[in-house]
N, C-alpha and C positions, 0 to 999 in steps of 0.2 A: 047250698049244698045240692048236688045233683041227685036225681032219682036213683042212680045206681048204688048209692050208699044208704038206702033206707032200711030200717029194721036191723035185726041181729045179723042177718047175712051180710048187710052192708058194713056192719062193724067188723065182722070177720074179714071181709074183703079189704077194707081200709087198713086194718092192722097188718095184713099180709103185705100190702103194697108199701107200708112204712117200715117193714122189717121186724114187726113184733108178732108174737103169738096172740091168739084170741083170748087166752087166759090172762095175759098181761094187760090187754085192753080192758077186760072185764074187771080186773083188780083195780085199775086206775079209776074206772067209773064207780066202783063200790066205795073206794076210799074217799072219793070226791063228794058223792051224793049221800051215801048212807051213814057214814061215820066221820063227819068232818070236825067233830067237837073235841078231839083229843088235844090236850094242852101240854105244854112243856113240863108242867109240874107232874102230870101223870106219867110222862115218859121218864122223868127223873126218879119218881117213886118206884116204877117198875125196874129201872136200872139198879136202884138201891136194893130192892128185893132180890134181884138176880145175883148181885154181888154177895149179899148175905147168904144166899143159898150155896154159892160156891165156897164160902168160908165154912159152912156147915159140912159140906162134903169133904173138905180138907181136914175136918176134925177140930175146928176151933170154936170157941164160945163167942157169942155175940155180946156187944157192949151197948148199953142204953145210950142213945144220942144225947139226951138232955143232961144226965148227971154222971155218965161214965161208969156206971155199975156194970159188972159182968153178970150176965143173965144166962143161967144154965137151962137146958131143955128139960121138960117134964118127962116122965118115964115113957108114956105112950103117945107123945105129942108128935104130930106131923111137922115136917120142916117148915111149910108155909105158915102154919099156925105159930110156930116158934119165932119166925121172923117178924110177924105182925105183933106178937106179944112183946118182943124186944124193942120195937119201935112204936109201941102202942100210942104214946102221947102225941107223937108227931103225926101219925095217921089220923088220930081222933081230931086233932086241931084242924088238919086239912079238910076232913069231911064236914066238920062243923062250919067252916068258913066258906067252902067252895061247892059243897054238894047240895043238891035239891032234896036229897033223902032226909027224912027225919030219923035221927039216930037216938033210939030209946034205950038200947042196952049195948053192952060190949060185944055181944054175939053179932049184932048188926055190923059193927066195925070189921070184925073178922071176915064175915061173909062178903061184904062189899069190897074190901081190899082184895080178897082171894079171887072174886069174880072179875074185878077190874084187871088184875094181873093176868088172869087166864085169857081174857079177850085181847088185851093190848099186846101180849107176847106173840099171839098169832097174827095180829094185824100189822104190827110195826116192829118186827125183829131187828131190822137193820138200824132203825133209830135208837132202839134200846141198847143194842150192842155198841153203837157209837158213844152213847152216854155212859155205858158201862166202862168203855176203855178210858174215858175221861175220869170217871170215878176211881178206877183202879190206880191211876197215876197220882191222884191227890189224896193225902190222908185226911184232909178236912172236908171230905165230900158230904158227910152227913150234916155238918154244920151249914154248909152251903145249901144243901137241900132244904134245911129248915128255914134259912134266910129267904130262899126263893119262894117259899110258901106264904110268907107274911105279906 
């Protein structure tokens, strides 16, 4: 690489020459270097959460993935907490198998899933929307999500 592309000014100059903005170039660098450990399971979990949040906004109740029970929200429960509670066993199994965090209580599950969703929805909205469109088309998406986690 020549000396004219060194430093951040070089990144800005190279991005302009290639037809990109410097924000897009920085986003690519960030995704490549800082947070490359996002897995397909995390994307599918976020898509499932987003799908369930859309169902809640439409006024529908959620169904437990494992046994098919209808789960109603508690009186003062937030939507994201309701989604995690409805899919609690699936999320707990995922965190026990794949996470490096030690899960001591159920509140740890709620916090970790909520935080993961908040981070991933900001970083990968396009991938989550693509997975969401696939989930919306297939009624057995929850079962497929559970199979993918095993």
